[in-house]
N, C-alpha and C positions, 0 to 999 in steps of 0.2 A: 209682491215685494216692493217696498217704497224706495224712493231715491236715496234716502239716508243710508239704508241697509246696503244698497248696491254700492254706494261710494265707499262704505266701510270695508266691504268684502274686496273691492278693487284695490284699496290701499294695502290690505293684508296680502293680497295676491302679489302686488308689486314688491312688498317686503320679502316674501318667500322667494320670489324669483331672484331678487337681489342677493339674498343669502345663498341661494344655490349657485349663482354665478361666482360669488366670492369663494365659496367652498370649492367649486371646480377649479378656480384659479389657484387656490392654495394647494390643492391636491396635484394639479398639473405642474405647478412650480416645484413641488416636492419631488415628483417623479422625474422632472427634468434635472434637478440637482443629483438625485440618485443615479440617473443615467450618465450624466456628464462626469461624475466622480468615480464611477465603478471600475474604470480601466486603470491598471497599474503598469507602468513602463519604465524600467531601469536600464534600458539598452544604452550602452556607452556612457552611463553616468556613475557606475560603480568604481570606486577608487582602488579596490584590491590592495589594501594596505595591511592585511593581517595574514600571517601564515596559516594555512588551512590546518585545522585540528584533525588528527587521525586517531580514531578510537584504538586503544591498545589491544593487543591480543590478550584474551583472558588467560590467567594462570590456571594450570591444572596439575593434578597429581594422578597417579595410578594406584588404586587400592589393592587390597589382598585378593580380590576377586578378578583383578585384571581390568577393572573399569576405569575409564578416564573420568575424573571427578572435577567438576566445576563448582565453585561456591559463589553465589550471587546474592546480593542484598539490594532490594528496592528501597530507596531512601529519599528523604527530602534534602534539598540543597538550594544553591543559588548559582546563577550563571550570568556572565556578561556577554550578551549578544552584541552590544556595542560598548566600546571602552568607557569606563566610568559609570555605567548604569547597571546595577545589579537587579536581576529578576529571580524571584522565587521559582524553583523548578523541582522536578523529580528526576532521579536517574537510577542507574544500576551500578553499584560499586563506585559511584561518583555522583557529582552534582547534576549532570545532564547526560542523557543517552546512556549507553552501556558498552562494555568491552565486546570485542569480536570473539565469539567462540569458534573453535576450529577442531574438526575431528575427521577421521578417515573412514571410508566405507569398510564395514566389518567390525569396527570398534564398538564395544559396549560403553555407553556414557551414563553418568549419574550427575544430575544437576540439583544442588541444594539451593532452593530459592527461599530466602527469608524476607518477610514483609515488615518493613520498619517505617511505613508512611501513615500509620494511624487510622487506616480504613481498609476494608477488604479489597484485594486486587487479585490478579492472576498473571501468569506468563504463558503465552501460547507460542508454540514452535511452528511458525507459519511456513507451510510447504513441506513439513516433515512427515514421513511415513512412520507411524508408531502406534502403539496401542491407545485406544480411546481414553483410558484412565490416565495416560501420561500426556495428553494433548494440551492441557492448559486452558481449556475453554471454560465456560461459565459453571460447569460442574466440578471444577477443580479450584475453588476459591481458597485463597490464603488469608486467614484472619491476621490482624495486627499482632506482631510478636511471634507468629508461627512460621515454621519452615516446612516447605513441601519438597519432596525428593523424588522426582520421576526418574526412571531408569529404562533404557531401551538400547537396542542394537541398531547401528546405522546400516540400513539396507536400501540404499538408493545411490544413483550416480552423483558425481561431483556437481555442486550447485551453490548458488548464493541464496541462502534462506535468511529469515530474520525472526526475531522474537518481539512480542509486544503484549500488553494486557488484553484480555478478552472476556471481561465481565459483562453480563447482560445489563444494558441500560446506561453504562458509563464508560464504554471503551474509548469514545472520542476524547473525553476529558483526560483520561489517564495517559493516552498516547500523546495528546497535545502538551501535557506537562513535561514530557520528555522520556517516558519509559519505552525505549526501543533500542535494538541493536542487531547486528548481523550474526548469522551462524553459517560459517563456510564449511562445506563438505569437500573432501578430496577423494580421488580414487587413482588407480594406477594409470589410467589413460590420460587423465587431465594434465599430468606432468610431462607428457610425451608429445604434445601437439604444437609446441613452439610458442605457447602463450606466456607473457610476463607473469611471474608467480612468486616474486619475492615481496612479501607483505611490507608495505610502508616504504618500499624502494621503487618498484615499478608496477605495483599491484595495490590499488587503493579502494576501500569502500567509500561511497558517497551517499550518506543518509540525508535525504532532502526533505525538509519540513518547512511549512509556512507558519508565520507567527503574526500576531497583532498585539500591540502593546498599549496599555492605558498610560495616562500622563505620568503616573508615579513609577512606571517601569514594570509593573506587574503584567502578566499575560491577560489579555482581554478575551473573555470567552463569549462575548455577546455576538450572536450570529448575524445581527442586523435585521432590517425589515424584509429583505429578500435574500433567501439562502437556499436555493433549490438543491445544492450539493453539500450543504452543511457549512461549518465554520471555515471562512477564508481569511488568511492573513495577507497584509500588504508588504511583509518582509519575509524573505526566504533565507533560511540558514542551511548550510551544508556542513554536516558533522558539528553543528552548533556554531559555525563560523559564518558571519555575514561579511561579504567582501573579501573572501579568502583567496590566497594564491598558493599554488603548488609548484615547488621547484622540481623540475624534471631532469633527471641525470642519465636517462637511457633513450635510445631512439624510439622505442615504443613504450606507451604507458597504458595499463589496463585499469579501467574505471568500472567498478561494480555499482551500478545505479540502483538505488532503492527509492521509490516514491513512498516515503513514510508519513505523508500528510493524511489528514482525515477526509478531505473533500476536494482537494485541488488536483488537477491534471497537469502533467508536464510533458511538453513536446521537446525532447532533448535534441540538440544539435549544436554545431559550432556557429559562432556569431558571424563568421565570414562565409557561411554556406558551404564550406568544404565537407568532404565525406569522412566518415569513420568506419571502422570495421566492427560490426556486431558479431559476437561470438557465442553468446548465451542468452537464454531467457529464464523464466521463473525456475524451471526444474532442471536446468543444466545446459550443457553445450548444444549448440545448433548442429545439424548435420554437416554444414559447411560454413565458412566465413561469409559474411554478407556485407557488401559495401552499401552504406546508407548515408543519407544526409540528416534524417530525423528518426527518432523512435519515441512513440507516444506511450506513456505509462500512466495508467489510472492508479488510484490509491491501492497500495499493497503489491503492485507489480514490480518486477526487477528485470534488468537487462545488463549485460556486460558488453562494453565497447572497448576497442583498442584504438588509441590515437597515436599517429606517427608524427614525430617532431623533427625539425631541423635545428642544428646548433643556433642558439641565440633567438629562436623563434618564440613568439607569444601567441597563444590561442585562448579564446574565451568560450567556455561551455555556457550555452544559453537555453532557456526555455522559451520557445517561440509561440506566438498565437496559433491556434489550431481549430480545425473543424470537428466538433463533436456530434454533428448531426442535429443540432438544436436550432430553434428559431432565434431571431436577433436578440430578443429580451433575455431568454434563458442563457444564450451563449455569453452575453455580457456578464450576467450575474453568477455564472459558474466559473468565471476566471478564464474562459477560453480565449479571450482577446488580450490577455495580459502578456507582458514580456518581462523576463527576469534574466539578468546576467548573473551567473551562479558562481563560477570558479574561473580563475585565470591560470593557465598552464604556462610556466616560464622555463624554457629549455636552457640548460647551461651552454656555454660556448664550446664545450667538448662533451660529447655524449658517448656513453658506453654502447657497444653494438647490441642489438636485439636479434633473436632468432627469427627465422621466417615462420609464419603461421602455416600449419599444415592445411592442405586442400580439403581434407576430411577430418572433422573434429569428433564426431560421435555418431553412433547408429541413429537413424531416424526413428521416431516413435513407431512401434510395431503393431499398434492396435488398428483394426479395420472395422468398418461399419458392419460387415457381414459376420463378424465374430460376436456381435452383441446378442444377448439372449433376451433383452428387454429394453424398451424405450420409455423413459419417464419425461413428463412435461412440467415445466416450471414457468409460471407467469408472474413477472415482476410488475406490480402496479400499486400506486399509493405507497404505503409502507408495509405492504403485504406480499407474500408469496403464495400463489394459488388461493388468494382471497383470505389467507389466515396470517395473523401475526404470531410472533414467537411465543411459545408456551413451554417452559422448561419441564413441565409434567407430561408433555405430549410427544410421542415419537411419530414423525411425519412419514418416514420411509423406512422400509426393511429390505436390506440387500443381502444376497447370499454370497458367502466368501468364494472366491475363485471365478465369479461371474464377470463378464464384460458387459457394460451397459452404455447406451446412448442417452444422454440427457439433452433435451431440447429446451433451451432457455430463451424466453421472449421478454423483451422490454416493452411493456404496453403503455408506458408513460410517454406521451408524445413530446413533452417539454422537459423531461427530467433524465439526466444521465444515470445509468446504473452499471455496475460490473458484477461479477459472480465469482465467488471463491468457494472451493470445495476442500474440506479438511481431509487429511490422510493420503490423498491420491494426487498424482500428476495426470493430466489428461492431454489428449490430442484434439486439436480443433479440426473438425471435419469440414465445416463450411459456415459461412455467415450469410444469412438470407439466401441460401442456395448457391453461393459463390465460394470457390475454394479460397482458403485464407491466404493472405500475403506471406511472402517468405519469412518475415520476422516472427510469424506465428507458426512456423514449421516445426518447432521443438516442443519439449514438454512444458506445459503450463499448469498453474493452479489458480490463477486469477485472470479474468478476461473481461475487457470492456465490451458492452453490448449497446449499440446505438439505439436511440428511441425508434420504436416501431420496427424492430429487427429481431430475428430469431437466429440464435447460434446453436449449432449441433456439436456437442463434445462427446468423446468416447473415453471411457476409463475402465480399469480393471481393479477389483477389490481383492487384495491378497493378504494372507498371513494372519491377520488379527480379527478375532471375533469377540463380541461382548453384547449380549441381548439387553443389558441394562444401561451401560454407559454409552451415550451417543457421541457422534461427530456432528459438526455443524456444516451447513451450506448457507450462504448469505451474500448480500450485497456488501462490498468492502468500503463503500462510502460510509464512514462511521456514524454519521448522523442517521442515515437510513437504517443501518444495523441496530443502533440503539433504540430506534423507534419501533422496531419489530420486524424488519425485513430479513428474517433469519428462520431457518428450520433445522430439524434434527433428524439424523438417520443412524441406524445401528446396522452392523454387519454380523450376520448369524451363520451358524452351520446349516448345511443342507436340511431343509424341512423345519428349521427353527422359526421362532416368532419373537416379536419384541417382548422384552420384559418390562420392568418398572424402573424409570429413571430414579436416581438417588434423591432422597429428601434433601431439602435445602431451606435455609432461613435467610437468604440474601434477596 
């Protein structure tokens, strides 16, 4: 090799090294910008200048068959999250979110759901025990202009459930646009344990959702460069209100918390660090009241808390930074380090007295590990469950009616959070990585956060309804993960039965 060739190659090498250094600096600078701007903190910055919106109770009638009938319409609209700026949204019987449905144990209900949004959607009754054909999952699609009319009997304890779209591949988008609402169940016991129970007076639903806005006020659906848990917004609305305050007129106020976001976690507590009384989880009342300072809810989970107020006092409900069991990078980009002031409670100068909360609220879950006839194992990894993505034509599990089963659910993604939701049933948490669950998980659950590299054991009983063809779902309720395929299907059959054929679909 002559000297001229060597000099030429040396110059090329220097240019390549220089380009690599510049590229590295640019990438490093970009990562630094992402890192430094990823945390959102609104602590003590919210003005709380807007009365908190409270979803109305849905109107209902009783038909000739004795069924309580609700009429719902999923429609397009617009909503002002901040004064003077209108955002296109979807809602149920309104522009954004939906009314609160309420029914009692033992009642037959009929819900007429009309789709007026110009594309197929569904409504799923999250946490409800009901026949698979009435569940509102991806096999119960409602085409534009059509009405779907599921009917079933309420056969479960009092609880704060909710409804939302559940179509395969687009659930995150439809929920993000605003299609969600609560479905409250009552029973004889729930009115006799001293809990505040006058809706809109001392008993309030709080539907918590995060949003991100484009410059023109429209909802921004861009997940960004780093989105391990899906779409995250830098603004949190409660019942559609940003910076809302709630006038409290009683000594105790009951807040029914719903994490209605697609990928954000909330660690609810008071801004001053004080305690509240937790009285219920997903599936209903806890065995006993629990004094806590925080309650962590992953997407889809619910909790009911009671806050005690003094005359003239102000308290702020805050979502605090939390430990999700992730590394530093993933923790930051899942919003675990964010802080949001959500709602201000303003007590009147004179408060009506509230009853004492009973020491015992409801029977503890009666399912035991030794009652289980089978143990199934589910591994959450990538966007798969047990190595497979959702296929609407495939039945993944077949369960016999009346059986009690243990499901072992493992999160095998070291840097990604997952939770697990099972349709139709409420379950008891047996243990988390071999350790008994904390007291806040002592009641009935239908959705559970599972930390990375952790296995949870849950036990459930499959009762009443069988259908070899129409399946229920199990899935991660981080909606990006669900949409990308982290979902499976199971059917409940009679003794000795087998899976049939899922219905044909063109969606």
